[in-house]
N, C-alpha and C positions, 0 to 999 in steps of 0.2 A: 849635331852630327859632325864628326871629324872628316877631313879631306880623305883620309885613308879609307874610312868606311864608305864614303860616297863613291870613291874609285872602285873599291871592291864590289859594291852593289851594282855599279854601272857595267863592270866586266861580266859579272854573273848574268845579269839581265840580257846583255847583248848576246852572250853565248847561248842562252836559252832561246832567244828570239831566232838566232841563226839555226838552232837545232829544230825549232818548230817549222821553219821554212825549208828544211833540207831534204824533205821526202825520205827521212830515215837514214840519210848518209852521215849525219852528225848526231852523236849522243853525248849529252852532258849530264853528269851526276854531281851533285854538290852535297857537302856536309858542312859542319861549322867552319872549318879552316882549310878545307881541301875541295878541289874541283877535279873531276876526271873527265877528260875530253877524248872522244874517240871519233875521228873523222875530220874532214877538211873545215877550216875556219877561215872566213874572209878577214884577213888581218887588217886591211884598209878600213873596213867598217868598225872593227874593234878599236883601232887606234883613234878614229874619229869620235867614238863614244867616250873613250878615256879623256881625250883632249876637251871634249864638251863638258865632262864632269868637273875637270879641273878649272875650266873657264867659267863654270856656273851656268852652262847651257842646259837645255831640257834633257 
């Protein structure tokens, strides 16, 4: 798996996690090459996940 694929997967998974925990305030829809985000995103959490994926973290 390439770094780009790992980062993409980490971003989508984190957005979906945030959506699940948002009590309906955040909605995330994904297709092959696009993501639609409607609502507030915790940018700090998203950045940490991306950094972790680049560093090889969980």
